[in-house]
Every structure is written in structure tokens, then in C-alpha cells.
C-alpha positions as CSV (number, residue, x, y, z in Angstrom):
1,M,1.0,-21.2,-14.5
2,K,-1.9,-19.2,-12.7
3,W,-5.6,-20.4,-13.0
4,L,-7.9,-17.5,-14.1
5,G,-11.1,-18.3,-12.4
6,E,-12.6,-14.7,-12.8
7,K,-11.8,-14.9,-16.4
8,L,-13.7,-18.2,-16.8
9,K,-16.8,-16.6,-15.0
10,E,-16.7,-13.7,-17.5
11,I,-16.2,-16.0,-20.5
12,V,-19.2,-18.0,-19.4
13,T,-21.4,-15.1,-19.1
14,K,-20.5,-13.5,-22.2
15,S,-21.2,-16.9,-24.0
16,G,-24.6,-17.0,-22.6
17,F,-24.2,-19.9,-20.3
18,T,-25.6,-20.3,-16.9
19,Q,-24.2,-22.1,-13.9
20,S,-26.9,-24.8,-14.3
21,K,-26.0,-25.2,-18.0
22,I,-22.4,-25.6,-17.3
23,S,-22.9,-28.0,-14.5
24,D,-25.5,-30.1,-16.6
25,E,-23.2,-30.2,-19.6
26,L,-20.1,-31.4,-17.6
27,N,-22.1,-33.4,-15.1
28,I,-20.7,-31.5,-12.2
29,S,-22.2,-29.8,-9.2
30,R,-23.0,-26.2,-9.2
31,Q,-20.5,-25.7,-6.2
32,T,-17.9,-27.4,-8.3
33,Y,-18.3,-24.8,-10.9
34,I,-18.3,-21.9,-8.3
35,D,-15.1,-23.4,-6.9
36,W,-13.4,-23.1,-10.4
37,T,-14.3,-19.4,-10.7
38,K,-12.7,-18.8,-7.2
39,G,-9.5,-20.4,-8.1
40,Q,-9.7,-24.1,-8.0
41,I,-8.1,-25.7,-11.2
42,P,-10.4,-28.1,-12.9
43,K,-9.1,-31.8,-13.3
44,G,-7.8,-32.7,-16.7
45,N,-10.8,-34.4,-18.1
46,H,-13.1,-31.6,-16.9
47,L,-10.9,-28.9,-18.2
48,L,-10.8,-30.3,-21.8
49,K,-14.6,-30.8,-21.6
50,L,-15.0,-27.2,-20.4
51,C,-12.7,-25.7,-23.1
52,R,-14.6,-27.7,-25.8
53,L,-17.9,-26.5,-24.6
54,L,-16.8,-22.8,-24.5
55,K,-14.5,-23.2,-27.8
56,L,-11.4,-22.3,-25.9
57,N,-7.8,-23.2,-25.9
58,P,-6.9,-24.3,-22.3
59,T,-3.9,-21.8,-22.3
60,E,-6.6,-19.0,-22.5
61,L,-7.6,-19.7,-18.9
62,F,-4.0,-19.5,-17.4
63,E,-1.3,-16.9,-17.3
64,E,2.3,-17.0,-16.5
65,E,3.2,-16.3,-12.9
66,Y,5.5,-13.2,-12.1
67,S,8.0,-14.7,-10.0
68,N,9.9,-11.4,-10.0
69,I,7.1,-9.7,-8.4
70,T,5.7,-11.0,-5.0
71,V,2.0,-11.1,-4.2
72,P,1.1,-7.6,-2.4
73,L,0.5,-7.7,1.4
74,H,-1.6,-4.7,2.6
75,M,-4.3,-3.7,5.2
76,T,-7.7,-2.7,3.7
77,R,-9.7,0.3,4.5
78,G,-12.3,0.1,7.2
79,T,-14.2,-3.2,7.1
80,A,-13.3,-4.3,3.6
81,K,-11.7,-7.8,3.4
82,L,-8.5,-8.6,1.6
83,T,-9.8,-11.0,-1.1
84,D,-7.8,-12.7,-4.0
85,K,-9.5,-10.2,-6.3
86,R,-8.0,-7.4,-4.4
87,Q,-4.6,-8.8,-4.2
88,N,-4.7,-9.6,-8.0
89,L,-5.6,-6.0,-8.7
90,S,-2.7,-4.8,-6.7
91,L,-0.4,-7.3,-8.3
92,D,-1.6,-5.9,-11.8
93,L,-0.7,-2.4,-10.5
94,A,2.8,-3.5,-9.5
95,K,3.4,-5.2,-12.9
96,E,3.2,-1.8,-14.5
97,Y,6.3,-1.0,-12.7
98,E,8.4,-4.1,-13.6
99,N,10.6,-2.3,-16.0
100,V,11.0,1.0,-14.0
101,I,12.1,-0.8,-10.7
102,N,14.6,-2.9,-12.3
103,S,18.3,-2.2,-11.2
104,S,21.2,-4.0,-9.7
105,K,21.9,-0.9,-7.7
106,S,18.9,-1.4,-5.2
107,P,19.9,-0.1,-1.9
108,A,20.3,-2.6,1.1
109,L,18.1,-2.4,4.1
110,Q,19.5,-0.8,7.2
111,F,17.9,-3.4,9.4
112,T,15.6,-6.4,9.1
113,V,13.2,-8.1,11.5
114,K,13.7,-11.9,11.9
115,S,10.9,-12.5,14.4
116,V,7.4,-11.3,14.9
117,E,7.2,-12.2,18.6
118,N,5.6,-9.5,20.9
119,E,8.7,-9.1,23.0
120,F,10.3,-7.3,19.9
121,I,7.5,-4.8,19.4
122,P,8.8,-2.0,21.7
123,V,12.5,-2.3,20.6
124,L,11.4,-2.3,17.0
125,A,9.2,0.7,17.5
126,Q,11.9,2.6,19.2
127,N,14.4,1.8,16.4
128,I,12.0,3.1,14.0
129,R,11.6,6.4,15.9
130,Q,15.4,6.6,16.3
131,L,15.8,6.3,12.5
132,A,13.2,9.0,12.0
133,G,15.1,11.3,14.3
134,L,12.7,11.3,17.2
135,E,14.4,9.1,19.7
136,Q,14.6,11.9,22.3
137,E,11.3,13.4,21.4
138,T,9.2,11.0,23.2
139,D,6.1,13.1,23.3
140,K,6.0,13.7,19.6
141,P,4.2,11.5,17.2
142,L,5.6,10.5,13.8
143,D,4.1,12.6,10.9
144,Y,3.9,11.7,7.2
145,Q,7.2,13.3,6.4
146,H,9.0,11.3,8.9
147,V,7.7,8.2,7.4
148,F,8.8,9.2,3.9
149,R,12.1,9.7,5.1
150,L,12.2,6.3,7.0
151,L,11.3,4.6,3.7
152,D,14.2,6.1,1.9
153,K,16.7,5.4,4.9
154,L,15.6,1.9,5.0
155,G,16.2,1.4,1.3
156,I,12.6,1.0,0.5
157,C,11.3,2.3,-3.0
158,L,8.0,4.5,-2.7
159,V,5.5,4.8,-5.5
160,F,2.8,7.2,-5.7
161,R,-0.4,6.0,-7.8
162,K,-4.0,6.5,-7.7
163,F,-5.4,3.0,-6.8
164,P,-8.5,1.4,-8.6
165,I,-11.4,2.0,-6.3
166,E,-11.8,-1.9,-5.8
167,I,-8.5,-2.2,-4.0
168,K,-9.8,-0.4,-0.9
169,S,-6.5,0.4,0.6
170,Y,-4.2,3.3,1.5
171,G,-1.1,1.4,0.5
172,F,0.5,-2.0,-0.1
173,F,3.9,-3.7,0.0
174,T,5.4,-5.8,-2.7
175,E,8.9,-6.8,-4.0
176,I,9.8,-6.0,-7.6
177,N,12.9,-7.5,-8.9
178,S,14.0,-8.0,-5.2
179,Q,13.5,-4.2,-4.6
180,R,11.3,-3.8,-1.5
181,T,8.5,-1.5,-2.6
182,V,5.6,0.4,-1.0
183,F,2.8,1.8,-3.2
184,I,0.9,4.7,-1.8
185,N,-2.8,5.6,-2.8
186,T,-2.5,9.2,-3.9
187,S,-6.2,9.8,-3.0
188,T,-5.4,9.2,0.6
189,S,-5.5,12.1,3.3
190,V,-2.4,12.7,4.9
191,I,-4.0,12.1,8.3
192,D,-5.0,8.6,7.1
193,L,-1.6,7.8,5.6
194,I,0.7,7.5,8.5
195,F,-0.4,4.3,10.3
196,P,-1.0,2.3,7.1
197,L,2.3,3.5,5.7
198,L,4.2,2.5,8.9
199,H,2.2,-0.8,8.7
200,E,3.5,-1.5,5.1
201,L,7.0,-0.3,6.0
202,I,7.2,-3.1,8.7
203,H,6.0,-5.7,6.3
204,A,8.9,-4.6,4.1
205,I,11.7,-5.1,6.7
206,I,10.5,-8.6,7.8
207,E,13.1,-11.0,6.7
208,R,11.0,-13.7,5.1
209,K,13.8,-16.3,4.7
210,E,14.1,-16.3,8.6
211,A,10.5,-15.8,9.6
212,I,9.0,-18.6,7.5
213,D,6.7,-20.1,10.0
214,I,4.5,-16.8,10.7
215,T,0.9,-16.8,9.5
216,K,-0.6,-13.8,7.6
217,E,-2.6,-13.2,10.8
218,Q,0.4,-13.1,12.9
219,E,2.2,-10.8,10.6
220,E,-0.8,-8.3,10.4
221,E,-1.1,-8.1,14.1
222,F,2.7,-7.7,14.7
223,C,2.7,-4.7,12.0
224,N,-0.3,-3.2,13.6
225,K,1.3,-3.2,17.1
226,V,4.5,-1.8,16.0
227,A,3.2,0.8,13.9
228,G,0.8,2.1,16.6
229,L,3.5,2.3,19.1
230,A,6.0,3.8,16.7
231,Q,3.4,6.5,15.6
232,F,2.0,7.1,19.1
233,P,4.6,6.7,22.0
234,D,3.3,6.4,25.5
235,K,4.3,9.9,26.6
236,Y,2.0,11.5,23.8
237,I,-0.8,9.3,24.7
238,N,-0.4,10.3,28.5
239,L,-0.2,13.9,27.7
240,I,-3.3,14.0,25.6
241,Y,-5.3,11.8,28.2
242,E,-4.3,14.0,31.1
243,N,-5.4,17.2,29.3
244,I,-8.8,15.7,28.2
245,K,-10.0,13.3,30.9
246,A,-11.9,15.8,33.0
247,L,-13.4,17.7,30.1
248,P,-17.1,17.3,28.8
249,S,-17.4,15.1,25.6
250,S,-17.5,18.0,23.3
251,H,-14.5,19.7,24.6
252,K,-12.7,16.4,24.5
253,I,-13.4,16.2,20.8
254,N,-12.2,19.8,20.1
255,N,-9.0,19.2,22.0
256,L,-8.5,16.0,20.3
257,K,-8.9,17.6,17.0
258,N,-6.3,20.2,17.7
259,Y,-3.8,17.7,18.6
260,S,-4.6,15.7,15.5
261,R,-4.5,18.9,13.2
262,N,-1.2,20.0,14.7
263,N,0.5,16.7,14.5
264,H,-1.1,15.5,11.0
265,H,-2.9,12.2,12.3
266,A,-6.3,11.0,12.4
267,M,-8.4,11.2,15.7
268,Y,-9.4,7.7,15.4
269,G,-6.0,6.3,16.0
270,V,-5.1,8.3,19.0
271,V,-8.5,7.6,20.4
272,K,-7.9,3.9,20.1
273,A,-4.3,4.2,21.7
274,I,-5.9,6.1,24.7
275,E,-8.7,3.6,25.1
276,E,-6.4,0.6,25.0
277,K,-4.4,2.1,27.9
278,Y,-7.1,3.9,29.9
279,G,-10.6,2.5,29.1
280,K,-13.4,3.9,27.0
281,L,-13.6,7.7,26.4
282,N,-17.4,7.3,25.2
283,I,-17.1,9.8,22.4
284,N,-17.6,9.7,18.7
285,T,-14.9,11.3,16.6
286,G,-16.2,10.3,13.2
287,G,-17.5,13.6,12.2
288,A,-14.7,15.5,13.5
289,D,-12.3,13.3,11.5
290,T,-14.2,13.9,8.4
291,N,-14.1,17.8,8.9
292,L,-10.2,17.4,9.7
293,K,-9.6,15.6,6.4
294,K,-11.2,18.5,4.5
295,E,-8.6,20.9,6.2
296,L,-5.6,18.9,5.3
297,P,-4.1,17.9,2.0
298,K,-4.3,14.6,0.2
299,V,-1.1,12.9,-1.0
300,I,-2.1,13.9,-4.6
301,D,-2.0,17.6,-3.4
302,I,1.5,17.3,-2.0
303,L,2.7,15.8,-5.3
304,N,0.9,18.1,-7.7
305,H,1.7,21.4,-5.9
306,S,3.0,22.8,-9.3
307,E,2.2,22.6,-13.0
308,D,6.0,23.1,-13.8
309,A,7.5,19.9,-14.8
310,E,10.9,20.7,-13.0
311,D,9.1,21.6,-9.7
312,F,7.0,18.5,-10.0
313,L,10.0,16.2,-10.5
314,S,11.9,18.0,-7.8
315,G,9.0,17.5,-5.3
316,Y,8.8,13.7,-6.4
317,K,12.5,13.4,-5.8
318,A,12.3,14.8,-2.4
319,L,9.5,12.3,-1.3
320,S,10.7,9.3,-3.1
321,P,14.4,9.5,-4.0
322,I,14.9,5.9,-4.8
323,F,12.1,5.7,-7.2
324,Y,13.3,9.0,-8.9
325,E,16.8,7.4,-9.3
326,L,15.3,4.3,-11.0
327,L,13.1,6.5,-13.1
328,L,16.0,8.4,-14.4
329,E,17.8,5.3,-15.3
330,N,15.0,3.7,-17.3
331,Y,12.6,6.5,-18.5
332,D,14.0,6.4,-22.2
333,N,12.5,2.8,-22.4
334,F,9.0,4.2,-22.3
335,T,6.8,6.1,-24.6
336,D,5.3,9.6,-23.4
337,R,1.9,7.9,-22.7
338,K,3.4,5.1,-20.6
339,L,5.7,7.7,-18.7
340,G,2.6,9.6,-18.1
341,E,0.9,6.5,-16.6
342,I,4.0,5.7,-14.4
343,L,4.0,9.1,-12.9
344,D,0.2,9.4,-12.6
345,L,0.2,12.6,-14.3
346,D,-3.7,12.6,-15.2
347,N,-3.1,15.2,-17.9
348,F,-2.2,18.1,-15.4
349,L,1.3,18.0,-16.9
350,D,2.7,17.1,-20.4
351,A,4.7,13.9,-20.2
352,S,6.9,15.3,-23.0
353,A,7.8,18.3,-20.6
354,I,8.6,15.7,-18.0
355,R,10.9,13.9,-20.5
356,K,12.8,17.0,-21.3
357,V,13.7,17.7,-17.6
358,L,14.7,14.0,-17.1
359,D,16.9,14.4,-20.3
360,K,18.5,17.4,-18.9
361,Q,19.0,15.7,-15.4
362,K,20.6,12.6,-17.2
363,R,23.0,14.8,-19.1
364,L,24.1,16.7,-16.1
365,L,24.8,13.3,-14.3
366,N,26.8,12.1,-17.2
367,K,29.1,15.0,-17.4
């Protein structure tokens, strides 16, 4: 059972109590009460007194753990910290798909990672590029279409969904009914998508039964390094640096923007890679990156390119074939309203029209 500290805090506030009043009534310190709201379970006697005071059944402050859904792992945007609240919001989002991603036919991973030692980083980055079809193109960065294909080839289910703003993430990895799954925030620009998606992909291929001794910090650092090297090979970084190193700052930024526009990646990532290898460039690309985002589509724009139900599902299938097959297997278990939520239709398409296309596809498959 999971203790609901946040729920306790809400109930106390709605009941008109204060921290001081709770502390005095139960003869505890204010810090003890704060610890309860942050996840520490009250001892038996304190729990009973607390529930009598608030007129609650103790079971109202607990919920069943979802053992068939793992706690999501993800990197946050900018300086946001990965808090228990954000992980719980991600978990709640994943729970909505428990009855969709529920099949014994989940594809096996093509390869897994059993160690997060630094010596394996170049090999894994090269394996990822090879699987994306870029083994020989050593001066070409990965784009978002390469990464979508990688997820499918690796047997990882891809789910598109607009995240609650509090999650503050481009994507996250979880397992649902043993199917390794990556959720993508559809409000993300394609130039911001590639690195975090690669990062979550690497989370997904780590064999957790083997790599049992790694810390979250070690895993995050390993995923960052592999993702960076897979996205930006040394030859690409060298090429850009040689072309911009002698230019004035404004010209450096314009050239970097052209490379980023043509290859659908953020300027920030490539500048970071150059500076790690060659030292500071002493330029600020924040404004140019912001302008570049306005020129290129968001994930939602790629998905919702058509208001025709058949075109929409065809596009979804092309980007996420594993999820589409699971949807086709399970969609008739949902109401139109729930189907619309699962596909994040946001009223631009009628879920009943989507259902008719799925019915048609299912009949064709059963012939």
C-alpha cells in the first residue's frame, strides 16, 4: 500500500486545521507532520489519532501500489527537479494506458545494456546509430524520425500525450505490463525532442535485473553521455567547429542556426558538445534557439496534420506501430470518450470516426 502524504495535506487544509493545531492535538513536532505530508507513514498510534481527529478511515490515506507499472524515469526540463510529485503525476498518466498496453505479444528487445560503465558508452552509441541506419554516415546527426524508428526496432512502445504542465518533461520511460514504454509530451518542439527521447530510449534498454547496483545518478549520467554521442558524432562536431571557429560571434550563431535547422536539433546541444571538446565559444544561442522553435513543428503538429480519421491513424501508425497494434487489439474495450483521451484528440477529431476506421482495419485483419 502507498501512503498518500499529499492527500493528507489537502484534507487537513480543507478541514480548517493548521500545522500547529495538528501538532498540538497529536503532541508531535511540526517537522513530524511535514514529514508525513512528504511520504513518511505515521506510526500506528499516531495514525489512529490522526484519523479520529480528521474523521477518516485509515484506508483513505493509502492506495494500492501498481506493481504492473514501474515508477517512471525521466529527465526534467531546464532546472526543474525530479520530485516525488512529478513522478507520481507521470505514474498517474501511465495508469491510463494499463488496459491498452496489455498484450502477450509484446516484441522482444533487439539488445539490452547490462552495465553502465563509461567504457561501454562509445560502443552503445555506435550500436544505436547502426540500428538507425547511420553507421556509415559519421557526419550526420540523428533526427527525430531516426529516433522514432529506433524505438520501434528496439521493441519499445511509443505513446503521444500532452503532459500536465507540472511534470515539466519532454518524455519519460516506464514499463506497463512488462512492455517497455516511452511517453512523449506532444507540446514539445521537434528540435527539443531528440536528445530526451534518446535518453529515455537508453533507460528502456538497460537490463535492470543485471544492473542492480547502479544509482539513479549513475544511470542518468550514463544515459546523457550515450544520447549525446549517438546524436552528435565526433565528425559532425568537428565539421561545425572547423566552419565556425574563425567567425565573429554573430556569424557563428547564424551558421549554427543553419546546421540546427537543416538537421532538426537544438543549438544548445551542439554548442555543449563543441565546448566539451574544444572549450568555450563565448556565444549565447538562447534567442536563436527560441526563434528556431517557431520555425519548426511541435510533435502535436506532426500527429495532427489531418482532420481525416483515416489519415490521422495512418500517421500515428507510421510513428508508433507498436502502440497502434495494441490499440487495435484493445480499443473496443473503451467508450468513445476514453478512446479520445487515450489518443489525446482534444476535440479536433470525433472519436466515433476514429472507432469506425479501427473497426474497418480490424475486419480487414480478420479476413
